[in-house]
C-alpha positions, 0 to 999 in steps of 0.5 A, a space after each residue: 510560466 511554461 510547464 516542462 514535461 517528459 515526452 518519452 520515446 518508449 514506443 517509437 517502433 510501435 507498441 513495444 513498451 505497451 506490450 511490456 506493461 501488458 504482460 504484467 497486467 492480468 489477462 484483461 489487457 491482453 484479451 480486451 486489447 488484442 495484444 500479442 505475446 509478452 516478452 518482459 514485464 513492467 519491472 524489467 530493467 531496460 538500462 540500454 534504452 535511449 533517454 527520453 527527450 525533455 520538451 519545453 512549451 515552445 513545442 516539439 521542434 525544440 526538444 533536446 535530449 538529456 544525456 544520462 537522464 535521472 542517473 546519479 549526478 545528473 539532473 532529473 528532467 523534472 528538477 527545474 519545476 517550481 515547488 509552489 504549485 504554479 507549474 501549470 500556468 498554460 498549455 503547450 504548443 505541442 501537436 504530439 501531446 494530444 489532450 486525451 493523453 494528459 495525466 496529472 501527478 499530484 504530490 507534496 513536492 514542497 513542505 515537510 513531505 517534499 522529499 517523499 513527494 519527489 521520490 514518488 515523482 522519480 518512481 513515476 519517471 521510471 514508469 514513463 521510461 518503461 511504459 509511455 508512448 511518445 504522445 503521453 504527457 505526465 504533469 507533476 503538480 504540488 499539493 503541499 500536502 494539504 486539503 486546499 493544495 489538493 483542490 488547487 492542484 486538481 483545478 490546475 490539472 483539469 485546466 491543463 486538460 488532464 484526463 486522469 489524476 494520479 495522487 494525491 498522497 494524503 487523505 486531506 489532499 485526496 478529499 480536496 482534489 476529489 471535490 474538484 475532479 468529480 465536478 469535471 468528471 475526471 477520475 482520481 487514482 490516489 496514493 492514500 490508504 485511508 478507505 474513508 477517502 474512497 468514493 466512486 471516481 476517487 480511488 484509494 490505491 494505497 495498501 489499506 490496513 483493512 485489506 491486509 487484516 482481511 487477508 491475514 485473518 483468512 489465513 488464520 481461519 485456514 489454520 483453525 483460528 476462528 475466535 478473534 479479538 483486537 487490541 488497537 491504539 486509541 487514535 484515528 488509525 485504530 478507530 478506522 480499523 475498528 469500524 471495519 472489523 466485524 465485516 472483515 472477520 465475518 467475511 474471512 470466516 471468523 467470529 469477532 470478539 472483544 475490541 480494546 483500545 490503549 493509549 500509546 505510551 501512557 501509564 494506563 497502557 499496562 492496565 488495559 493490556 492486563 484487563 484485555 488478557 483477562 489476567 485477573 480472572 485467569 490468575 484467580 482460577 489458578 489460585 483456586 485450583 491450587 487450593 482445591 488440590 492442596 485440600 485434597 492431599 492425594 498423591 495425584 493432587 500433589 503431582 497436579 500441583 507440581 505441574 502448576 508450578 511456574 504458572 501465573 494463570 489457568 486457561 487461555 484467553 477467550 480468543 485464539 487470534 489477535 489483531 495487533 495493527 501497531 508498529 515499531 515501538 508501540 508494537 514492541 511494548 504491547 507484545 511484551 505486555 501481552 507476554 507478561 500477562 500470559 497471552 501465549 503467541 504459541 496458542 494465539 495467532 498474532 495478526 499484524 499489517 504490512 508495517 510489521 515488515 520491519 527487520 528490527 521486529 523479527 528478533 522479538 520473542 513475543 512476535 515469533 509466529 505472528 503473521 501479516 499480509 504484504 505484497 510478495 517481495 520479489 518485484 519490489 526488490 528488483 524495483 528498489 535496486 533499479 531505483 537506487 542505481 538510477 537515483 543514488 538513494 533507496 526508494 521509500 516503500 510507497 514509491 511502488 504506488 507511483 510507478 504502478 499507477 503511472 504505468 497503468 495510466 500510460 498503458 490505458 492511454 496507449 490503448 484503442 479506447 484510451 483512459 476510460 472508467 470501463 478501462 480503469 474498473 475492468 474486473 480482471 484487474 492489473 499486475 504491478 510491483 505490488 502484485 495484482 490489483 483492481 479498482 472497484 466501482 466504490 473507490 476501493 482497491 482490491 489487492 492480492 497479498 501474500 501472507 508472511 510469518 515472523 521468525 528470528 531469521 526474518 519474514 518468510 512467506 507462508 501463503 503466496 499472493 494470487 497471480 490473478 483475480 477471478 472474473 467476478 467480485 
């Protein structure tokens, strides 16, 4: 079976689309590739552009245009692809599609996560429309969301001449794809946020909770909060964060104290929080102080006793910054228990992750004043509106990774040097929907986050994201 591909017409008059994306790729692309002045960015809406042609494996002579490509009620140029992973049975007889400009997009296009995979594919289509040249080829391949599916998809990509693999999404698939891609020296730019999957040549380009915590912790330190503790779920997610906490907090300028794990939804959860808050000792300290004052019997002691009325504890916990990476219902339960056992968010700075960007949490009194790191919202809002207008549904938040990665691949493919390791790891980095980012040699992705603070009226930005990176790590 032939493999249908999108053959964008974005650069028929030169490097116009290339310039658009380069405007938003920190100064590295402008400087190293000698681009001229920029007029727009990769998130700009270009609704008047002519749709790109769909090319079959019979070659460019049979190219036909797809009116209203990707618009509501019209088929996407990728909709005819099979979802069984057999999409790359052969190469194309298309002289315009040069081998060094083929990029694979590995996603779970079938199975329980198929809707998510297809949404990310749609985001990639938008990036193609914005940034890709005529000879750039994107090849979506189904991983089925599994380790073995990742291996098979990577092998098909390599057999088809891919010079870069975008995706997969899930860490198991990333591991499988990475094993195959490394043997062929093909770099992988995955959408996972699990840093355990990162290694040289296999990047974890998702929004990792570790980096978010580091950014928010640095903000807390700047506000005078140095003594950190963490209350983590007893699962792989919590253990992954725990493994990095000492280094994260030290690099942020703080001191890491106690770390406790709770079993989400269990009866033991309340006791865990009570012990973590040192409620027993603090309550006992209050009772002891009251006895001392009562024994003294002076008017000053009576006034002091009155001030202690209504208190359950005496003194604050041993920490003044608390890392709470839980989200949703777990976060509501944990924060309510912390308040019940006298951990005051007015004294202790609560620190979360991007998962806190949830309007249903903003009215929670126990979370008021809590902070989390996130991309600045402006670019995402514009992208989300455009995606919704084009495809008739709101994009999943992770769709921005697919757009940014596809646009980056198209930009590098259109450069004088093409897709190279040096280009991918240029220290100045790039800028996209989720802000500035750069790919480190160890497989980690460094991102520039803003810091948001929760209040009843929503999440407000209290520290902006950096506009660019320094030239050194």
